[in-house]
Backbone as a printed PyTorch tensor [residue, N CA C, xyz], in Angstrom:
tensor([[[-23.1670,  12.8350, -27.2330],
         [-24.7500,  12.0030, -26.7820],
         [-25.0190,  11.8250, -28.4650]],

        [[-24.5250,  12.7720, -29.6550],
         [-25.1250,  12.4930, -30.8210],
         [-25.5310,  11.6710, -31.4930]],

        [[-24.0440,  11.2140, -31.7560],
         [-24.2270,   9.9000, -32.4390],
         [-24.6780,   8.1390, -31.1850]],

        [[-24.5910,   9.0070, -30.1820],
         [-25.2750,   7.4120, -29.8950],
         [-27.0580,   7.8720, -29.7750]],

        [[-27.7690,   8.6640, -29.8110],
         [-29.1200,   9.3530, -29.9600],
         [-29.9320,   8.9900, -31.3900]],

        [[-28.1790,   9.0100, -32.1800],
         [-28.6420,   9.0720, -33.9850],
         [-29.0640,   7.7150, -33.7920]],

        [[-28.2350,   6.6850, -33.2320],
         [-28.0080,   5.3020, -33.5440],
         [-29.5220,   4.6310, -32.8200]],

        [[-29.7430,   5.1200, -31.6450],
         [-30.5500,   4.9410, -31.1440],
         [-32.3900,   4.5600, -32.0680]],

        [[-32.2530,   5.4450, -32.5540],
         [-33.3770,   6.3910, -33.4400],
         [-32.9670,   5.1980, -34.7670]],

        [[-32.4270,   4.9440, -35.0610],
         [-32.2380,   3.9360, -36.5170],
         [-32.0180,   2.1380, -35.6210]],

        [[-31.8750,   2.2010, -34.5580],
         [-32.1640,   1.1070, -34.3230],
         [-33.1980,   0.6140, -33.6740]],

        [[-34.2810,   1.8710, -33.7060],
         [-35.3450,   1.6260, -33.1750],
         [-35.5430,   1.2960, -31.5870]],

        [[-34.8710,   1.7260, -30.7180],
         [-35.1720,   1.9580, -29.6660],
         [-35.8920,   3.3850, -29.3040]],

        [[-37.1110,   3.2970, -30.1610],
         [-37.2110,   4.8650, -29.7880],
         [-37.6740,   5.5030, -28.2560]],

        [[-38.1800,   4.9770, -27.2730],
         [-38.2770,   5.1170, -26.0240],
         [-37.1590,   5.4150, -25.1020]],

        [[-35.0610,   4.9360, -25.7940],
         [-34.6170,   5.3980, -25.3190],
         [-33.9810,   6.5060, -25.9850]],

        [[-34.5660,   6.9460, -27.8830],
         [-33.7090,   8.0420, -28.3180],
         [-34.4440,   9.2010, -27.0430]],

        [[-35.7250,   8.7800, -26.5310],
         [-36.8070,   9.5700, -26.9720],
         [-36.0610,  10.7920, -25.3560]],

        [[-35.7380,   9.5790, -24.3010],
         [-35.2740,   9.2110, -22.9990],
         [-33.7360,  10.6600, -23.3440]],

        [[-33.3120,  10.5790, -24.1980],
         [-31.8080,  10.3360, -24.1420],
         [-32.0650,  11.9310, -24.5640]],

        [[-33.1650,  12.1390, -25.6110],
         [-32.7150,  13.3330, -26.1920],
         [-33.4160,  14.6720, -24.9610]],

        [[-35.2190,  13.8640, -24.6260],
         [-35.1380,  15.0700, -22.7670],
         [-34.1330,  14.8650, -22.1750]],

        [[-33.0590,  14.1620, -21.4290],
         [-31.9210,  14.2700, -20.5050],
         [-30.9910,  15.1450, -21.6960]],

        [[-30.7470,  15.1520, -22.6640],
         [-29.9930,  16.7450, -23.1230],
         [-30.2650,  17.8010, -22.8830]],

        [[-31.4740,  17.6330, -23.6290],
         [-32.6570,  18.9710, -23.4790],
         [-32.6050,  19.2690, -21.6690]],

        [[-32.3880,  18.6910, -21.1760],
         [-32.4630,  19.0520, -19.7830],
         [-31.4280,  19.3560, -19.1700]],

        [[-29.7520,  18.9150, -19.5240],
         [-28.7400,  18.8480, -19.1990],
         [-28.3340,  19.9300, -19.5370]],

        [[-28.5020,  20.7260, -21.0280],
         [-28.0900,  21.5470, -21.0660],
         [-28.9710,  23.1840, -20.7950]],

        [[-29.9120,  22.6400, -20.3040],
         [-30.7690,  23.6620, -19.5840],
         [-30.1360,  24.0800, -18.0190]],

        [[-29.9410,  22.9850, -17.4180],
         [-28.9700,  23.2600, -15.8330],
         [-27.6910,  24.1670, -16.5380]],

        [[-27.4440,  22.5390, -17.1910],
         [-25.3730,  24.1270, -17.6710],
         [-25.5910,  25.5620, -17.4540]],

        [[-26.9320,  25.9790, -18.5020],
         [-27.2290,  27.7150, -19.5420],
         [-27.0310,  28.6790, -17.6950]],

        [[-27.9480,  27.5140, -16.6870],
         [-29.0590,  27.7910, -15.7710],
         [-27.0020,  28.5570, -14.2110]],

        [[-26.5020,  27.3320, -14.4830],
         [-25.4560,  27.1240, -13.5670],
         [-25.0180,  28.3800, -14.3730]],

        [[-24.4910,  28.1000, -15.1950],
         [-23.5380,  29.4060, -16.3270],
         [-23.8180,  30.4290, -15.8840]],

        [[-24.5580,  31.0310, -16.1190],
         [-25.7190,  32.5200, -15.6760],
         [-26.0070,  32.7610, -13.7850]],

        [[-25.6600,  31.6710, -13.6380],
         [-26.1960,  31.9310, -11.9690],
         [-25.2650,  32.2610, -11.7570]],

        [[-23.6050,  31.9220, -11.7160],
         [-22.5380,  31.6550, -10.7000],
         [-21.4500,  32.1120, -11.6360]],

        [[-22.4580,  33.3830, -12.9590],
         [-21.1580,  34.1160, -13.4790],
         [-19.7340,  32.6960, -14.6970]],

        [[-20.2480,  31.7010, -14.7170],
         [-19.6470,  31.1030, -15.3380],
         [-19.4790,  31.1820, -16.8670]],

        [[-19.3830,  31.8180, -17.4090],
         [-19.5420,  31.6820, -18.9890],
         [-18.6600,  31.7950, -19.6510]],

        [[-17.7530,  31.1120, -20.8810],
         [-16.5890,  31.4170, -20.9710],
         [-17.0060,  31.6070, -22.4120]],

        [[-15.8100,  32.2340, -22.9120],
         [-15.9680,  32.8680, -25.2040],
         [-16.2710,  31.4230, -25.3640]],

        [[-14.7800,  30.3410, -24.9180],
         [-15.1480,  28.8640, -25.7850],
         [-16.8280,  28.3290, -25.4630]],

        [[-17.2510,  28.8230, -24.2470],
         [-18.6410,  27.8510, -24.3360],
         [-19.6840,  28.6930, -25.0310]],

        [[-19.5880,  30.1200, -25.1500],
         [-20.5580,  30.6010, -26.0040],
         [-20.4000,  29.8290, -27.3370]],

        [[-19.1730,  29.4260, -27.4670],
         [-19.1110,  29.0630, -29.1260],
         [-19.6290,  27.4930, -28.9810]],

        [[-19.2750,  26.7820, -28.1540],
         [-19.9270,  25.2660, -28.2040],
         [-20.7930,  25.3510, -27.4840]],

        [[-21.7780,  25.2030, -27.0840],
         [-22.5430,  25.5640, -26.7240],
         [-23.7380,  25.3830, -27.9330]],

        [[-23.8410,  26.6590, -29.1140],
         [-24.8250,  26.2830, -30.0650],
         [-24.4250,  25.7040, -31.2140]],

        [[-22.9310,  25.2870, -31.0340],
         [-22.7320,  24.1370, -32.2110],
         [-23.5230,  23.2990, -30.8860]],

        [[-22.9860,  22.5840, -30.2320],
         [-23.6190,  20.9940, -29.8660],
         [-24.6250,  21.8490, -29.9400]],

        [[-25.6320,  22.1080, -30.0420],
         [-26.9510,  22.3520, -29.4540],
         [-27.2780,  22.3110, -31.0500]],

        [[-26.2390,  23.2280, -32.4880],
         [-27.6280,  22.7870, -33.5100],
         [-26.7200,  21.5700, -33.9820]],

        [[-25.7200,  21.1460, -33.7080],
         [-25.2930,  19.5010, -33.9170],
         [-26.7390,  18.5420, -33.6020]],

        [[-26.8590,  18.5780, -32.8480],
         [-28.3120,  17.7900, -31.8770],
         [-29.2810,  17.7170, -32.8780]],

        [[-29.6920,  18.7550, -32.9690],
         [-30.7920,  19.5020, -33.6690],
         [-31.0180,  19.2710, -35.5510]],

        [[-29.6390,  19.5600, -35.6120],
         [-29.5590,  18.6990, -37.3630],
         [-29.4080,  17.6040, -37.5340]],

        [[-28.6610,  16.8480, -36.9450],
         [-28.5930,  15.4310, -36.8460],
         [-29.8730,  14.3850, -36.3680]],

        [[-30.6960,  15.1790, -35.8350],
         [-32.6520,  14.7380, -35.5630],
         [-32.7110,  14.8850, -36.3790]],

        [[-33.1970,  15.9820, -37.1580],
         [-33.8440,  16.6880, -37.6590],
         [-33.7270,  15.4440, -39.6000]],

        [[-32.4420,  15.7410, -40.0190],
         [-32.1720,  14.2110, -40.8770],
         [-32.3300,  13.3880, -40.4420]],

        [[-32.1280,  12.5060, -39.9280],
         [-32.2080,  10.8150, -39.1860],
         [-34.1470,  11.0840, -38.9680]],

        [[-34.5370,  11.9070, -38.5630],
         [-36.3100,  11.6060, -38.1980],
         [-36.7600,  12.0750, -39.8420]],

        [[-35.4370,  12.7800, -40.9660],
         [-36.0440,  12.9170, -42.3700],
         [-35.9320,  11.3740, -42.6620]],

        [[-34.5740,  10.6820, -42.3210],
         [-34.8550,   9.3260, -43.5760],
         [-35.6270,   8.6560, -42.6490]],

        [[-35.8990,   9.0140, -41.9810],
         [-36.9820,   7.6120, -40.8390],
         [-38.2810,   7.7830, -41.7180]],

        [[-38.6490,   9.0160, -41.8770],
         [-40.1040,   9.8140, -42.7160],
         [-40.8250,   9.7950, -41.6180]],

        [[-40.3150,  10.1290, -40.1780],
         [-40.8830,  11.1200, -38.9460],
         [-41.2790,  12.1340, -39.7210]],

        [[-40.1620,  12.8760, -39.8850],
         [-40.7070,  14.0390, -40.4360],
         [-40.9970,  14.5580, -42.0200]],

        [[-41.2030,  15.3220, -43.0490],
         [-41.1730,  15.8730, -43.5180],
         [-39.3650,  16.0650, -44.8870]],

        [[-38.9720,  15.6490, -45.5630],
         [-37.8410,  15.8850, -45.9800],
         [-37.6040,  17.7820, -46.9020]],

        [[-39.0970,  17.8250, -46.9530],
         [-38.7270,  19.2020, -47.4070],
         [-38.4830,  20.3200, -46.0530]],

        [[-39.1150,  19.2740, -45.0320],
         [-38.9910,  20.6660, -43.9390],
         [-37.4370,  20.4300, -43.4570]],

        [[-36.6660,  18.8130, -44.0460],
         [-35.1440,  18.4100, -43.2520],
         [-35.0040,  19.7170, -44.1340]],

        [[-35.4100,  19.4700, -45.2700],
         [-34.0660,  20.6830, -46.5240],
         [-33.8130,  21.9230, -45.9400]],

        [[-34.9370,  22.7320, -45.4920],
         [-35.3690,  24.0470, -44.7830],
         [-34.7250,  24.2090, -44.1600]],

        [[-34.8160,  23.2580, -42.9610],
         [-33.4210,  23.3910, -41.4770],
         [-32.5440,  22.9890, -41.6400]],

        [[-32.5560,  22.1510, -43.0220],
         [-30.6250,  22.5110, -43.1470],
         [-30.5240,  23.3790, -43.6410]],

        [[-31.1350,  23.5480, -44.5600],
         [-30.0830,  24.5750, -45.7490],
         [-30.3660,  26.0730, -45.3960]],

        [[-30.8650,  26.9100, -43.7100],
         [-31.3300,  28.0050, -43.4870],
         [-29.9730,  27.8930, -42.2980]],

        [[-29.3720,  26.6150, -41.6400],
         [-27.9430,  26.3440, -40.8610],
         [-27.2040,  26.3120, -41.5020]],

        [[-27.0560,  25.9710, -42.7450],
         [-25.5390,  26.2750, -43.9630],
         [-25.5750,  27.4690, -43.7370]],

        [[-26.9030,  28.1520, -44.4630],
         [-26.7120,  29.7830, -44.8750],
         [-25.8670,  30.7120, -43.6610]],

        [[-26.5230,  29.9180, -42.6850],
         [-25.9910,  31.0460, -41.3980],
         [-24.8210,  30.8820, -41.3160]],

        [[-24.2170,  29.3910, -41.4640],
         [-22.7900,  29.4540, -40.7150],
         [-21.7930,  30.3240, -42.0780]],

        [[-22.3600,  30.2900, -43.0230],
         [-21.8470,  30.0230, -44.4820],
         [-21.9600,  32.1750, -44.3370]],

        [[-22.8880,  32.6200, -43.6510],
         [-22.8720,  34.4870, -43.3950],
         [-22.2070,  34.4500, -42.4600]],

        [[-21.5880,  34.1310, -41.5540],
         [-20.7280,  34.3320, -40.7110],
         [-19.5940,  33.9400, -40.6420]],

        [[-19.5300,  33.0690, -42.1300],
         [-17.6160,  32.5910, -42.0270],
         [-17.3650,  33.3640, -43.2630]],

        [[-18.2520,  34.1150, -44.0210],
         [-17.8600,  35.0670, -45.0450],
         [-17.5220,  36.3800, -44.3720]],

        [[-18.4030,  36.8850, -43.5380],
         [-17.9840,  37.9570, -42.6150],
         [-16.6450,  38.2580, -41.8130]],

        [[-16.6190,  36.7890, -41.6240],
         [-15.2400,  36.6280, -40.5840],
         [-13.9770,  36.6520, -42.0300]],

        [[-14.1750,  35.8470, -42.6800],
         [-12.9280,  36.1290, -43.9930],
         [-12.7310,  37.7180, -44.6250]],

        [[-14.0560,  38.3230, -45.1670],
         [-14.1150,  39.5020, -44.8580],
         [-13.5890,  40.6160, -44.1820]],

        [[-13.0680,  40.3310, -43.5100],
         [-12.2270,  40.6230, -41.6580],
         [-13.0590,  41.8600, -41.1570]],

        [[-14.4900,  41.6220, -41.2720],
         [-15.9110,  42.5850, -39.7360],
         [-16.4080,  41.1710, -39.7330]],

        [[-16.0160,  40.5800, -38.6570],
         [-16.6140,  39.1240, -37.8350],
         [-18.0260,  39.9380, -37.3610]],

        [[-18.8730,  38.9760, -37.2310],
         [-20.5540,  38.8500, -36.8840],
         [-20.2270,  38.5080, -35.7590]],

        [[-20.8150,  39.4050, -34.9720],
         [-21.1130,  38.5490, -33.2280],
         [-22.0790,  38.0690, -33.4680]],

        [[-22.1060,  36.8670, -32.1900],
         [-23.1060,  35.7320, -33.0810],
         [-24.1230,  35.8380, -32.0280]],

        [[-25.4060,  36.5500, -31.5110],
         [-26.6930,  36.5800, -30.6570],
         [-27.7060,  36.2030, -31.6330]],

        [[-28.2300,  35.3250, -31.1170],
         [-29.5640,  35.2860, -31.4900],
         [-30.9860,  35.9080, -31.1100]],

        [[-31.3000,  35.9160, -32.4650],
         [-32.3950,  36.5950, -32.3240],
         [-33.9760,  36.4130, -31.9400]],

        [[-35.0670,  37.1850, -31.7930],
         [-36.1200,  35.9250, -31.0750],
         [-36.5600,  35.1420, -31.7380]],

        [[-36.5060,  35.2820, -33.3300],
         [-37.5630,  34.9730, -34.2650],
         [-36.6510,  33.1250, -33.9330]],

        [[-34.9370,  33.5390, -33.5920],
         [-34.4590,  32.2450, -34.3270],
         [-35.3120,  31.2500, -32.5020]],

        [[-35.1320,  32.1370, -31.9780],
         [-35.0800,  31.5030, -30.0660],
         [-36.4360,  30.5400, -30.4410]],

        [[-37.4930,  31.3160, -31.0150],
         [-38.8620,  31.0150, -31.4870],
         [-38.7290,  29.5750, -32.1200]],

        [[-37.9680,  29.7400, -33.2970],
         [-37.8780,  28.5350, -33.6750],
         [-37.4670,  27.7210, -33.4630]],

        [[-35.7360,  27.2050, -32.4390],
         [-35.9860,  26.4710, -32.0410],
         [-36.4380,  26.0620, -31.5580]],

        [[-36.9750,  26.6130, -30.1860],
         [-38.2660,  26.1560, -29.6140],
         [-38.9930,  25.5870, -30.0780]],

        [[-39.8370,  25.6070, -31.5460],
         [-40.4870,  24.8200, -31.9680],
         [-40.1820,  23.7630, -33.0570]],

        [[-38.3980,  23.8050, -32.6500],
         [-37.9550,  22.3850, -33.7250],
         [-37.9380,  21.1880, -32.3080]],

        [[-37.4460,  21.6750, -30.9700],
         [-38.0800,  20.8890, -30.1410],
         [-38.4150,  20.6060, -29.9430]],

        [[-39.6980,  20.9480, -29.4490],
         [-40.9270,  20.0520, -29.7600],
         [-40.9570,  19.1760, -30.8210]],

        [[-40.5010,  19.5020, -31.9860],
         [-41.5080,  19.3090, -33.1000],
         [-40.5920,  17.7190, -32.9210]],

        [[-39.2270,  17.7360, -32.4440],
         [-38.5480,  16.9080, -32.5680],
         [-38.9550,  15.7550, -31.0470]],

        [[-39.1990,  16.3060, -30.5120],
         [-40.1350,  15.8550, -29.1370],
         [-41.6170,  14.6310, -29.2360]],

        [[-42.1950,  15.4300, -29.8440],
         [-43.2970,  15.3560, -30.5210],
         [-43.2350,  13.6270, -31.0280]],

        [[-42.2590,  13.8180, -32.4190],
         [-41.7690,  12.5670, -33.0940],
         [-41.3930,  11.8180, -32.4800]],

        [[-40.5430,  11.8830, -31.7010],
         [-39.6490,  10.7620, -30.9920],
         [-41.1350,  10.7940, -30.0030]],

        [[-41.5560,  10.8300, -29.0230],
         [-43.3160,  10.4110, -28.4740],
         [-43.9940,   9.9200, -28.9610]],

        [[-44.3450,  10.3890, -30.5750],
         [-45.4150,   9.2780, -31.1680],
         [-44.3990,   8.2980, -30.8670]],

        [[-43.9210,   8.0010, -31.1130],
         [-43.2350,   6.9030, -31.6150],
         [-42.3870,   5.8560, -30.5560]],

        [[-41.9990,   6.9600, -29.5970],
         [-41.6930,   5.4750, -28.8830],
         [-43.0040,   5.2620, -27.6470]],

        [[-43.6930,   5.7080, -27.3040],
         [-44.8210,   4.7970, -27.1480],
         [-46.5250,   5.4340, -27.7820]],

        [[-46.5590,   5.2330, -29.5620],
         [-48.1680,   4.4090, -29.9150],
         [-48.1090,   5.6940, -29.9020]],

        [[-48.0640,   7.1740, -29.8100],
         [-49.4430,   7.6650, -29.7650],
         [-49.8010,   8.6690, -31.3310]],

        [[-50.7340,   8.3700, -31.4980],
         [-51.7370,   9.3320, -32.8130],
         [-51.7320,  10.7970, -32.4070]],

        [[-50.1870,  11.3520, -32.8160],
         [-50.6480,  12.7400, -32.7530],
         [-50.0780,  13.2470, -34.4800]],

        [[-50.7520,  12.9300, -35.1380],
         [-50.4980,  13.3500, -36.1830],
         [-50.7690,  14.7940, -36.6610]],

        [[-51.9800,  15.3120, -35.6000],
         [-53.3550,  16.7060, -35.7680],
         [-51.1790,  17.9870, -35.3070]],

        [[-51.0380,  17.1520, -33.9530],
         [-49.7500,  18.3560, -33.4380],
         [-48.3780,  17.8940, -34.4890]],

        [[-48.4750,  16.9250, -34.6400],
         [-47.2020,  17.0990, -35.8060],
         [-47.8490,  17.6830, -36.9060]],

        [[-48.5500,  18.1800, -37.6130],
         [-48.8060,  18.8040, -38.8260],
         [-48.4740,  20.1540, -38.2970]],

        [[-49.0290,  20.4410, -37.8050],
         [-49.1320,  22.1770, -36.8620],
         [-47.8750,  22.1320, -36.2730]],

        [[-47.1220,  21.2790, -36.3700],
         [-45.3080,  21.6190, -35.5120],
         [-44.6260,  21.5030, -36.6030]],

        [[-45.7520,  20.5730, -37.3760],
         [-44.2080,  21.0430, -38.5020],
         [-44.0730,  22.5370, -39.8730]],

        [[-45.5870,  22.4560, -40.1900],
         [-45.7790,  23.8750, -40.7780],
         [-44.7290,  25.4920, -39.6520]],

        [[-45.6090,  25.1550, -38.3590],
         [-44.7080,  26.1680, -37.8280],
         [-42.8100,  26.0170, -37.4100]],

        [[-42.7410,  25.1730, -37.9250],
         [-41.2530,  25.0740, -37.8750],
         [-41.0250,  25.9900, -39.5220]],

        [[-41.7490,  25.4750, -40.3400],
         [-41.6820,  25.9110, -41.3470],
         [-41.5010,  27.0590, -41.6460]],

        [[-42.0610,  27.6260, -41.1340],
         [-42.7600,  29.1390, -41.0080],
         [-41.9420,  30.0820, -40.6130]],

        [[-41.2050,  29.2760, -39.2770],
         [-40.2690,  30.3220, -38.3460],
         [-38.9920,  30.4280, -39.0350]],

        [[-38.8710,  28.3770, -39.8090],
         [-36.7100,  29.1260, -40.1100],
         [-36.6470,  29.5830, -41.8330]],

        [[-38.5280,  30.1310, -42.1190],
         [-38.4300,  30.2760, -43.3680],
         [-37.7770,  32.2280, -42.8050]],

        [[-38.7940,  32.6390, -41.7090],
         [-38.7450,  33.9770, -41.4150],
         [-37.2030,  34.2410, -40.4430]],

        [[-37.0100,  33.0230, -39.8160],
         [-35.7190,  32.7880, -38.9280],
         [-34.6790,  33.7520, -40.2600]],

        [[-34.6140,  32.4500, -41.0890],
         [-33.7330,  32.7400, -42.2840],
         [-34.0320,  34.2850, -42.7760]],

        [[-34.8750,  34.7500, -43.3920],
         [-35.0860,  36.3690, -43.8960],
         [-34.1870,  37.0400, -42.9000]],

        [[-34.8070,  37.2050, -41.9280],
         [-34.7690,  38.0780, -40.2580],
         [-32.7000,  37.4820, -40.2900]],

        [[-32.1580,  36.7240, -40.5760],
         [-30.3980,  36.6300, -40.2920],
         [-29.7780,  37.5070, -41.6000]],

        [[-30.9150,  37.2210, -42.8820],
         [-30.1850,  38.0180, -44.3180],
         [-30.0270,  38.9190, -43.2830]],

        [[-31.1640,  39.6790, -42.8110],
         [-31.4510,  41.6480, -43.4720],
         [-30.5000,  41.6160, -42.6950]],

        [[-30.2440,  41.1060, -40.8200],
         [-28.8370,  42.0470, -40.2830],
         [-27.8290,  41.6180, -40.3720]],

        [[-27.4810,  40.3350, -41.6080],
         [-26.2110,  40.0170, -42.2440],
         [-25.3790,  40.7800, -42.9470]],

        [[-26.8260,  41.1260, -44.0560],
         [-26.8730,  42.0790, -45.0660],
         [-26.4740,  43.5590, -44.5990]],

        [[-27.3070,  43.9610, -42.7700],
         [-27.0910,  45.4480, -42.8000],
         [-25.8000,  45.3950, -41.8960]],

        [[-25.0680,  44.5710, -41.2480],
         [-23.4130,  44.7300, -40.4950],
         [-22.5640,  44.5740, -41.6170]],

        [[-21.9570,  43.8010, -43.1350],
         [-22.0560,  43.6020, -43.7930],
         [-22.0260,  45.2250, -44.7700]],

        [[-22.5670,  45.4200, -44.5930],
         [-23.1690,  47.0240, -45.9560],
         [-22.4800,  48.0520, -45.0750]],

        [[-23.0490,  47.9100, -43.7180],
         [-23.1630,  49.2350, -43.0520],
         [-21.3240,  49.7350, -42.1660]]])
């Protein structure tokens, strides 16, 4: 769905983009619930699900930044954090000391704020709402949590490779 949602953004079909983003989010939540409830978790799913989630959020941030709906400086912070985390995981793997991928609480909070920010930006465009104040709060909250999350992951990575 990621390419199609991005295409709807650049095609100016805000309502469809908003609906698809919400639908993807709901389906991801239902999928996760079913996997936990019926003990249907797999190792492959443990890697693919967060990868799909990150792909969607990174694509949304990049697209919304290009379209001017969120500040480019925030897009750079968000994308840089994700690239640095990936680089750290790969570095540990190639050093022969793989890291078990477990999201930290600050990272979960960060992801939640990112989702709300994207949803708010899409809703503002889809429904012609004046959400400037809410968007400003969400942008700064997202920036703070992204930076805090980056430092938390760096500290965890440092402990892992030196411990």
